[in-house]
Phi, psi and omega in degrees: 000133183262126174256136177254125184232158188228126182287172179246189186297139189105351179271349178288150173217159186303132175076008187296341179270354186309306180295328185292326183285350176280344187290145180314127172083344189297314181296312179308310183298319180285332173295315182293319176296319184295319179294325186296322189249357180070041181208124182291085183294323181292319179295316182290327178282343183238331191241338185286150183275181184301316184297317178303312182275000171282332179306116184311317181296331185263320188300314188295305171302325182294321181295310182298319181300316183295317178299316179298306186303318177293322179293320178296321178306332187279356184080194179284112178233155177233090185287165175289328183207160174225150182203154175226153170263120175062233172311330178302339179298330186287315177304307181300323175303320174293322174307318185274004177081008171287321175229155179271177190296312184294321178297319182292321181287327178284327176286325186283330175298319177288325176298312188289326177292318183296316184292326178295318181296321183291325184286337179280347176296318179226139186284112185230171176195183181227160172217136172271132177251121187253122185092186177085175180274120180314316184291318188293315176300312177302318173303316178298317182301317186290324178299329179274356182082005178274155173259132179284091190281330184231114172254094204267347193068179182055035176075028186224122168235141176251124181261151178222141182179193173297168178296325179289320179294320177297317177299327178291323178294321181299323183276346184211079177279157187294151174306141178078346174284125188285310190221143166246118189247115173289130185264153180269069181233169192253008181185169177281074180291151175065047168220180179299339176297341179267004179312320177304320187298322189301317179296313184302311187291332181293323174295317179297326182285338182290337182278352187252154183242094186279157170264158175288142182304134178270345172228170181295130186249112179262123185274141173294335189299317188207009186075005182278147174289121182253138193259339181236156181292328180295322177286324175307305187299315185297319174299323182293326180295297184300329189292335181304332188238020178224154184302149173268112181262074180291331176305317177287326171308311179294329175297324178287323173304318177302313184295327175282357179082029189288137178251344184211141178235127177245124187252118180287173177300137352273097190284161177145314184297310184286324175296321178303311183301311187294331178298326176276321188265337184234074175296133178096349179275122179294139177235149173204135176247131170281107175254317177222174179293346180289346177278342186312300186307313179289331175300315185292325174296320180291320176301318188295324184284328192241339185287162175299000000 
């Protein structure tokens, strides 16, 4: 059984979309999406520097566009399940047929703008903690006033809070944690700091007519399979200000009997977690079009 997954913010790198735009029809498709959402995706995916694509309002639609573009290059596939990490949930919603591509990109454009506005209210950030006992780590974060914004499994938790709280964490890391890595993101995502973005996103969602998932859709909220498009959309809205439970998503993959995990462009982060948390599951990350043949072989062996 194959699960198709989409990465979240921070996976983007300068120029990562360049080779994908050389595929037949890709440049025209991206140009149409750019016109629809008022953002030059081709420019940001090929020519912009790291600072430009770190901007939340740019990074989020760019990641969703890359995921959709790379998945289309694979041809018609029917995965057993789909999931996405944070903003990747919108990409996964498109994979599942809950939203069409244009609706997904319109929603993520509004999400990115709203989260960027929320992040500008207070100077905040995020840091990854590697190693340690999850219960001990979470208790320590709460003592410092930080939120465990991403509980990713495989020994990784991402903390979020004010810049001062992140600095305090660097100076006083939890027992057993090997490293604290400050992330190059523009705010404390998936925390109460994103509260203002929830209202904006809820209004944007009201204009959409979601379809029910055509394949199993696994939610970041609790790792549960969500059966209706309306609930998927409701969860996408609320998840902006609530922790990502990727650990629970991977537990659900185990329960479903997943045998292979394929991560769309810009792949790498989620396959890395899966290699540690899902032993025996084949993994493959789409980084460039050179990975497509191997991905098709994986699909032929493991998809429905």
